[in-house]
N, C-alpha and C positions, 0 to 999 in steps of 0.2 A: 588598697584604696577602693572604697566602695562608692558607687555613684548613687545619687538620690533617686527615689522612686519617680519624682517628677521628670528628671532628665531621662530616665529610662523610658518612661511613657512617651516623651517627645520623640526620642530616637525611633521607637517602634512605630509611632504614627507617621513619621517622615518616611520610613521604609515602606509602609503600606501605600502611601500616596505615590511614591515613585513607581511602585508595581502597577498601579492603576493607569498611569499615564502611558505606559509602553506595553501593549498587549503582545503576546508571543505570536510570531508568524509561522504558519504551516509551510513547510517546504513543498515546492511543486516538483512532482516526480514524472510528469508527462504521461501518466497512465491514460488520461482522458483522450489523448491523441490516437490511441490504438483501439478504443472501444468500438465494437461492431466491425472489426476488421480481422481478416485471417492473419495469424502471426505464427512465428516460430519462437518458442521460449526455450532458451538453453539454461539448464540448471547447473548448479555448481558441481554436481556429480558428473557432468558431461552429457547427460541424457537430454534429448530434445523432445519437446512437446509441440505438435502442430495442431492448431485448431482456431476457433473464433473466440476472441476475447469479448465477453459480454458484460463484464462488470469489474471494477477495481475499487478497492477500499485502501485504507492507509497501509494495511499489512497483507492483503490477499488479492489474488487474481482469480476470477471465475472464468473458466474456459470450457467451451463445448468442443468435444473431440468426436470423431467418427470412428466406429469400430468396423473395419471391413469384413470381419468374420461373422457378423451378426446375420441372423436369418431374415429379420423384417426391418423395415425402415425405422420403426419406433425403437427397436432394440439397438440400432446402430448408433444412437446418440447417447453419449456419456457426458456428464458434467463433472469436472474436476476442479478442485480449489488448490491453488499453489501459493505457498507463503513466499512473499517477496524477498525474505532473507536468503532463500536458496536460489534466487534467480541471478544468473550471470549477465544475460542480456535478453532483450525482446526485439525481434526483427520482423517488420511487416512483410507479408508475402505480396508479390506483384499481382 
């Protein structure tokens, strides 16, 4: 049983209209609460990263960590990017 082209077009147009009425919502992941704060990020491997969270996107954290073995102040600052898929939790430091 085949449907006519006119019915097919009406169904397609109705489907498009429904899609425009209801935009997708982005889930809130609370990353904004930790920006510019010192945090401990525990990875799914069990490793912990301590540093200052400076930026967060949908999939990444940007963290500034200090290297205590560096010779100068400038060398002691490292920037690392952590994929959120590997994060077990984020805990703010007091």
